[in-house]
C-alpha positions in Angstrom: -0.1 0.0 0.0 1.2 3.5 -0.7 1.3 4.4 2.9 1.4 8.1 2.4 -1.9 8.3 0.5 -4.5 5.7 2.0 -7.1 7.4 4.3 -9.9 5.7 5.9 -13.3 7.3 6.8 -15.3 5.5 9.6 -18.8 6.0 10.6 -21.6 4.3 12.5 -23.8 2.2 10.2 -26.5 0.4 12.2 -26.9 3.5 14.5 -26.7 7.1 14.5 -24.4 9.5 15.9 -25.9 11.6 18.9 -23.1 14.5 18.9 -19.7 15.6 17.6 -18.5 14.7 14.2 -20.6 12.4 12.1 -17.4 10.7 10.5 -13.8 10.3 11.7 -10.6 9.7 9.8 -7.5 7.8 10.2 -4.2 7.2 8.3 -4.1 3.8 10.2 -6.2 0.8 9.2 -9.2 1.1 11.8 -11.5 -1.5 13.3 -15.0 -1.9 13.2 -15.1 0.2 16.3 -12.8 3.1 15.4 -15.7 5.7 15.0 -16.4 5.8 18.8 -14.9 2.7 20.4 -18.1 0.7 20.2 -21.3 0.0 18.3 -19.5 -1.2 15.2 -19.7 0.6 11.9 -17.9 0.8 8.5 -14.4 1.7 7.2 -14.3 3.3 4.0 -10.7 3.5 2.3 -10.3 6.3 -0.1 -8.3 4.1 -2.4 -9.4 0.6 -3.5 -5.8 -0.7 -4.6 -2.4 -1.0 -3.2 -1.0 1.5 -5.5 -3.3 4.3 -4.3 -4.5 4.7 -8.0 -7.9 3.3 -8.3 -10.5 5.5 -6.1 -12.9 3.6 -4.0 -15.6 5.9 -5.4 -17.6 4.8 -8.4 -16.2 6.5 -11.7 -19.7 7.3 -12.4 -20.3 9.1 -9.2 -17.0 11.1 -10.2 -18.0 11.8 -13.7 -21.6 13.0 -12.4 -20.1 15.4 -9.9 -17.7 16.8 -12.2 -20.4 17.5 -14.8 -22.7 19.1 -12.2 -19.8 21.5 -11.1 -18.3 22.1 -14.4 -15.0 21.2 -13.4 -12.9 17.7 -12.8 -13.4 16.3 -9.5 -10.9 13.9 -7.9 -11.6 11.3 -5.3 -9.5 13.1 -2.7 -11.5 16.2 -3.3 -14.8 14.4 -2.4 -13.4 12.7 0.8 -12.4 16.4 2.0 -15.7 17.7 0.9 -17.3 14.9 3.2 -15.1 15.7 6.0 -15.9 19.6 5.7 -19.7 18.7 5.6 -20.0 15.9 8.3 -17.1 16.1 10.5 -18.5 18.5 13.2 -21.3 18.8 15.6 -23.5 21.1 13.2 -24.3 18.3 11.0 -25.7 16.2 13.8 -27.5 18.9 15.1 -29.1 20.1 11.8 -30.1 16.5 10.6 -31.2 15.0 14.2 -34.6 14.1 13.0 -33.3 12.5 9.5 -30.9 10.6 11.6 -33.5 8.7 13.4 -33.1 6.3 10.5 -29.4 5.3 10.7 -27.4 6.0 7.5 -25.5 9.4 6.8 -26.8 11.4 3.9 -24.3 14.3 2.7 -25.8 17.3 0.6 -23.8 17.6 -2.5 -23.6 21.1 -3.7 -23.5 22.2 -7.5 -22.1 25.4 -6.3 -18.3 25.2 -7.6 -17.2 27.8 -5.3 -18.9 26.3 -2.3 -17.5 22.8 -3.2 -13.9 24.1 -3.5 -14.3 26.0 -0.2 -15.5 22.7 1.5 -12.7 20.6 -0.2 -10.0 23.1 1.2 -11.5 23.0 4.9 -12.1 19.2 4.6 -8.4 18.9 3.7 -7.4 20.6 6.8 -9.9 18.4 9.0 -8.3 15.1 7.7 -4.8 16.4 8.4 -5.9 17.0 11.7 -7.7 13.8 12.4 -4.6 12.0 10.7 -2.3 13.8 13.2 -0.6 15.4 10.1 0.2 12.4 8.1 -2.5 12.8 5.2 -3.3 15.6 3.2 -0.2 17.4 3.9 0.5 20.6 2.3 3.0 23.0 4.2 2.2 25.8 1.6 -1.4 25.8 3.0 -0.5 25.7 6.7 -0.7 22.0 6.8 3.0 20.7 7.3 4.0 17.1 8.0 3.9 16.1 11.6 1.9 16.4 14.5 -0.3 19.6 14.3 0.2 22.5 16.4 -2.1 25.5 17.6 -0.7 29.1 17.3 1.6 29.9 20.1 -1.0 31.8 22.3 -3.6 29.2 22.0 -1.2 26.2 22.4 -1.4 23.9 25.6 1.6 23.9 27.7 2.9 22.0 30.7 4.5 24.5 33.0 7.7 23.5 35.2 5.6 22.5 38.0 3.0 20.8 35.9 5.1 17.8 34.8 3.2 14.5 35.1 5.2 12.2 37.3 6.5 9.2 35.7 7.1 7.4 39.1 5.1 4.2 39.2 4.0 5.2 42.8 2.3 8.4 41.4 0.6 7.0 38.4 -2.4 9.4 37.6 -5.9 7.9 38.8 -7.9 11.0 37.6 -8.2 13.4 34.4 -10.3 16.7 35.3 -10.6 20.2 33.7 -11.0 23.3 35.7 -12.9 25.8 33.4 -12.0 28.9 35.4 -8.2 28.2 35.0 -8.3 26.6 31.6 -6.3 23.8 33.2 -6.4 20.2 32.7 -5.5 18.2 35.8 -3.7 14.7 35.3 -3.2 13.0 38.5 -0.3 15.3 40.1 0.3 17.2 36.8 -1.3 19.8 34.6 -1.7 21.1 31.5 -2.5 24.9 31.0 -4.2 26.7 28.3 -6.9 23.8 27.7 -10.2 25.1 26.6 -13.7 23.9 27.9 -14.6 23.1 24.4 -11.4 20.9 23.9 -12.4 19.1 27.4 -16.0 18.7 26.4 -15.2 17.3 22.7 -17.1 14.1 22.0 -17.4 11.5 19.2 -21.4 10.6 19.7 -21.4 10.8 23.4 -17.8 9.2 23.9 -15.7 12.1 25.5 -12.4 11.9 23.8 -10.0 13.0 26.6 -11.5 10.8 29.4 -11.4 7.8 26.8 -8.0 8.4 26.0 -7.0 8.7 29.5 -8.9 5.6 30.6 -6.2 3.4 28.7 -3.2 5.1 30.3 -4.3 5.8 34.1 -4.0 3.7 37.0 -7.1 1.9 36.6 -7.2 0.5 33.0 -10.0 -2.0 33.7 -12.9 -2.3 31.5 -16.7 -3.0 32.8 -17.9 -6.4 31.4 -21.3 -6.0 29.8 -23.9 -8.7 29.5 -22.2 -12.1 29.0 -19.3 -10.9 27.4 -16.2 -13.2 28.1 -13.7 -11.6 30.8 -10.8 -9.7 29.3 -7.4 -11.6 28.8 -5.0 -11.5 31.5 -2.6 -10.1 28.9 -4.5 -6.8 29.4 -3.0 -6.8 33.0 0.5 -6.2 31.5 1.3 -2.6 31.6 4.1 -0.3 32.0 4.8 0.3 35.7 4.5 4.0 35.5 3.3 7.2 33.3 5.6 6.9 30.2 7.1 10.3 28.7 5.3 9.3 25.5 1.9 9.4 27.2 2.6 13.1 27.7 3.9 13.8 24.2 0.7 11.8 23.0 -1.6 14.1 25.1 -0.2 17.3 23.9 -0.7 16.0 20.4 -4.4 15.2 21.1 -5.0 18.5 22.8 -3.6 20.3 19.9 -5.4 18.4 17.3 -8.9 18.6 19.4 -8.2 22.4 19.6 -7.7 22.7 15.9 -10.8 20.9 15.1 -12.8 23.0 17.7 -11.4 26.2 15.8 -13.1 24.8 12.5 -16.5 24.0 13.7 -17.9 27.4 13.2 -16.5 27.8 9.7 -18.1 24.2 9.0 -21.3 25.0 10.3 -21.7 28.3 8.2 -20.5 26.4 5.2 -23.0 23.5 5.7 -25.8 26.4 5.9 -24.7 27.6 2.7 -24.7 24.4 0.8 -28.2 23.3 2.3 -29.5 26.6 1.2 -28.0 26.4 -2.2 -28.4 24.2 -5.3 -27.6 20.4 -4.6 -27.4 17.2 -6.5 -30.4 14.9 -5.9 -29.6 11.6 -4.8 -31.4 10.0 -7.8 -28.8 11.6 -10.4 -26.1 9.5 -8.3 -28.3 6.4 -8.1 -28.9 6.5 -11.8 -25.4 7.2 -12.7 -24.0 4.1 -10.4 -26.9 1.8 -11.9 -26.0 2.7 -15.4 -22.4 2.0 -14.5 -23.1 -1.2 -12.8 -25.0 -2.3 -15.9 -22.3 -1.6 -18.4 -19.5 -3.6 -16.2 -21.1 -6.0 -13.7 -18.2 -8.6 -14.1 -15.8 -5.7 -13.3 -17.7 -4.7 -10.2 -18.2 -8.3 -8.7 -14.4 -9.0 -9.5 -13.3 -6.4 -6.9 -12.2 -8.0 -3.7 -14.3 -6.9 -0.7 -14.5 -7.3 2.9 -17.7 -7.2 5.2 -17.1 -3.8 6.7 -15.7 -2.1 3.5 -17.9 -0.1 1.1 -17.6 2.1 -1.9 -17.8 5.9 -0.8 -21.0 7.2 -2.3 -21.6 3.9 -3.9 -25.2 4.0 -3.2 -25.4 0.4 -1.8 -23.8 -2.5 0.0 -20.8 -4.3 -1.6 
């Protein structure tokens, strides 16, 4: 696989999101629970082949969108567009009544200016979700490597806030003080953390507390129903808080801060798209149906897995 190009979109399928972004992205191969850590879902790779040359979006869809917009549209453009439109809380809020029926619906603008703006914004969203590993473009403010907020907004650990690495002082709590904008991690703390970053969720799963639950003193998991007990291998853990955990935490805080900063622009853009001209779903369904009729054998020959589907393919694999 061309590792510098593949990107995965993950989302719920049998359930609907309840808050936060409706889709998430990863540069790493995700499992079924990647979206929120539970309830399963689907993973949609951007590319369908190991050379990252064949888009995992039907050619008929690319052609239909390109025709509607009056300009050639690429698969990365569409993925970025989806990120801008659906990877933020306003999407879930606006379509809450529609989401009673599981399955995400993406409004596709036929305004070329709005599409271009969404694709640009979405590239930054995916860059953030992938921790600076995908959609890199230093000339557009997306350098390779872990994203960082502007200096004035960046979370910092003061000299007296270092998180102890002593095994006897492994953090057992994580909490946020909104008045001081301080994130307390056991005996240590991180300054300049906003309430919005602390509250950031993915469909009811608070990101920071979930992240900490795998690194704090108590890493046990509740046994739900008749699920089998966890493997004893899970009890093999580092004796103390690792320096890598602190580096990871700062990376996560910067990414969440960057995503929060984009939410207002994403919400405004979604309103403009929904209030403007859009491509009806029937146009895409017809285009895909026509393509399938022309080359059914080719489509059947593509190797699929149970949790992978065509992006905007209009049906199950």
